[in-house]
N, C-alpha and C positions, 0 to 999 in steps of 0.2 A: 815418648815423653819428652825427649830432647827437642823435637820440632815444636812442641807446645811452649816449652821454655823460651826458645829462640824467638818465637812469634810474639809472646808476651813482652820480652825485653825490647823487641822492635816497636811495639805499640807504645810502651812506657817511655822509651827514649825519644821517640818522635814527638810526644805530646808534652813532656815535662819542660823542655827548653822553652817552648813558646808560652807556657803558663808563667814560668819564672820571668821571662822577658817582659810580658805584659805587667806583671806585678811590679817588677823593678822600675819599669818606665813610668808607670802611674805614680809610684812612690817618689820617684826623683822629681817629677814635675810638681807634685804637691809640696814637697820640701822646698823647692825653689821658690815657689810662690809665697810660702810662709816666710821664708828668710827675707825676700825682697820687701815684704811689708815692714820689716823691722828697720832695714838699713837704707831705704831709698830717700828718706828725708834727712837733711843735715841735723846733726846732733848739737843741741844747745849746750854749750859748756857751762852756762850759768846754772848752777845747782838750783837756785830759787825759782827759776822760770822754766827749767827743763820738763818736758812732758814725760812722765813715768811710763815704762813699757810693762804691760801685763804678761810676764813670761809664763805664768800658770796657765793663761788662756791659750797661748801658742802651743804649749806641751800638750794640753788636753785635746786641742783640735788635731794635732799630728797623730796622737794616740788613736783617735777615732778613724782617722784616714788609714792608718796601718791595719787596724782591726778589720775595717771594711774590705781592704785589699786581700787580707789573709782569708776572710770568708770566701771571697771571690775565687781565690786560688784553690781552696778546699773544694768548693762546688765544682770547679773545672776538672777535678780529679775524678768526679763521679762516673762519667762514661768510660774512663780508662779502667777504673776498678771494676766496673760492670763487664767490660770486655774480658778482663783477666779471670773473673769468676766464671763466665761463660765457657772460656777456654778450658779451665781446669775441670769444670763439671762435665764438659764433653769428653775430655780424656778419660776420667774415671768411670763415665757411663759406658764408654766402649770397652774398658777393662772389665767392668762388672758383667757385660753381656757377652764376653768372649767365651768360646768353648774351652774346656779343660780336660785333658787326657789323664786317665788314671789306670794303673794296672790292677788286675784281679787274678788270683790263682789259689787252688787248694793242693796241698802236697799229698793228700790221700790218693791212692791209685784208682780214681773212679772218674766216670764220664761226667762232664764233657772235656776235662783237662787231660785225661789219659784215655786212650782209645786203641784197642786191638783192631786192626784193619787189614784188609786184603789188598796187597800191592799187585802190580802188573802180572798177568798170568805168564806161564812159560809158553812160548810159541812153538816149541819143538816136542811138546807132549800132547798127544792126541789120544783121548780116551772116549770110547762110545759105550754108553750104558743104557740098555733098553731102547736102542735106536736114538739115544740123545748124545750129542757131543758134550763133553765135560772139560772144563778148563781147570787147570791146577794153579792156584794162586800162591804167591809168596806171602807168608805170614809176617805181620809187622806191627809196630807200635807207633803211635803218633802222640806227641806231647804238644799241647797248645796253651796259650796265654790269652785271657780276655783283656781287651783294651776298650775301656768304657769312656764316654764322654759325660762328665758330671757338671759341665758348664751350662751356659744359658742359650746357646745357639749351636748350629751344626759346625762340626769340624771338617773343613774342606781339604781333599787331597791328602789324606793321611797315608803315610808310607813308612815302612819299617826297613832297616838296613842292618846287616851284620858288619861291625867294624873290625873285629878280630876274634879268634879263637885261641884260648890258652890250654895246653895239654900239659898236666902235672903228674909225674910219676917218680917216686922215690926221691923227692926234693928237687927234681929237674923239671924246668919249665920250658916248653916250646911255644912260640907264639906264631900263629898263622894270620897274616893280615889280609883283609878282604876288600879293602880300599873303596868305601864300603859297598856292599852288594845287597840288592833288594830281597827281601823275604816275602813269601806268598801269604795272602790272607786266606783263611780257611774257607773253603767252599767256592773260592773264585778260581776260574779256569787259567787266568793269566796272572802276571806279576804287576798288576796295575794298582794305583792308589785308590782309596775308597773314601766316601763321605760318611761320617758317624754322626747321626743326628742326636739332639739333646736327650739325655737319659736313656741312651741305647749303647750298643757295643758291637764289636767285631772280634772274632777269635783269630789269633795269629799263629799259624803253623810254625813251630820253632825247631823241634828236634824229632827225628824219626830213627827207628831201628828196623832192620830187615833180617830175618833169620832164614838161611837157606841150607840148614841141616835137615837131611832126609826124614828123620824120625818126627821132627817138629812140623815139616811141611805136611807129612801124611796125616798126623793127628789133627792139625788145623783144618785141612780140607775135608776130612771125615765129618768133623763137627760142623763145619760151614754148610755142607750140603744136607746134612741131617735136619737143619732148620727148614729145609724146603721138602722134606720127606723123600730125599734121594739118599740111598744108602750105598756106600763104597766099602769094599773089604780093605781094611787098613793094611793088611800084610801084602796083598797084591799090589796096592799103590806104592808101598815101599820098595818092592822089587822093581817096579817100573822106574821109580825115581833114581834108584841106584844105577840103573842102566843109562839113563838120559841126562842126569845132572852131574856136571863135572865139579861144581863148587860144593863145598860143605862147610860153610862159614856163616858168621854173624857180624854185622857191621852197622854203623850209624852215619848220619850226616845232618846238615841243617837244610831247611827248604829255601834254597837260593835258586836263582834263575841261571840255567845253562852253566853249571859249575865247571864243566870241562873246558870251555872257551875262556874262562876267567882265571885259569891256573888253579882252580880248586879241585882237589881229588874227588872222584865220583863216590868214594866211600872211605870211611875211617874204621879201622879195626883196633884202634888204641882203646886200652883198658886203664881206667884210673880216674883221676879228677879232671873234669872238662869245664871251662868257663867260657860261655859265649857272650860276647859284649855286643849289645843291640842299642840303637838309637831310633826313636820314633818321632818324626816331625810332620807338621801340617802347615797348610798355607796361612792359617789365621789363629794359631795358638802356639804356646811355648812347647818346645821339644822336651822329650824325657829320655833319659839314658838309664840303663840297667844292665845287669848281667844274669845269665842263667847258669847256675852252678850245678853240675850233673856228676854223679858217681856211677860209672857204668862198668860192667863186666859181662863176658860171654855167658858165664854160668847162670847170671840173673838177667838175661837180655831183655826181658819184658818188665823188669822190676827196678829201673834205675832210681836213685835218689835224685830228686830235683828240687831246687830252691831258687826263688826269684828274689834278687837283692837289688834294692834301689836306695841310693844315699845311705848306704850301710844299714838299711833296715830290711828285714825279710818280709815279703808280701805273702801272706797266707789267709786271704779272705776273698769271698766273692760277693760280699754285700755292697751293693751300689747305693743303698740308702733309699733312693727314690723309686726303686724297682718293686 
């Protein structure tokens, strides 16, 4: 907007002085001519023979001259005003056609915003069942946010970053700064930006939980393989897990790139209130900032409370309108 204002001012300032100069110059010449007509002849002091001067005639003539010059001046402003109108219309047309990002989320624990998934399998557990190698997966939960484009054109190179994480327990708050770190788009293999076309969206992987407690792992994998008509004895699997898995914990983190080399812990076991501050920006639209408020505990590892807060308003809708 600033560049349009400066350009308008430049056009206006470069054109106005010349218009005023032409107007003043013409007016001055006309006034000089009119006055010379009155004073060039000697004035006869004899009242009875003096030639009377028609001052009303001179005043009327000057008025017409000034009116004509005023009209010329107004007409000269036409191209300037047309240029200004074109500039402002161009600016608002670009604003109108720009993409616009908007957040969508539902707090109910349902797909696609909440999803129980199988994380990386244990490499040190080898189970063969009916001649088939079986992998044992870590059970986990993934929480996602929908980022939609409700604008008129494609949002280019859209990228999300974590700015900081706040951990609140018993009134005490710890802040972890992420200076900001890229978050992964759901379904993408790498942490690259994406293009979001008009009236479409991408899901943003935001928060995940992994449970490595033996009873939970056994129950999860029994149910997982049952869907493929593969049946595993749950008690036998528990015994194998107790012998091979050293950890017996549940933890969470955010989907950032290479957390260890960025000074970010590989996992958090913190229980309480969590606030993840995120900014999403793109090449050709306004950025948006928001925070993800999470309440998490080990006892309810797969049932965290999650709220998306933007500009002090809670986002709890997935209606894009045009969809």
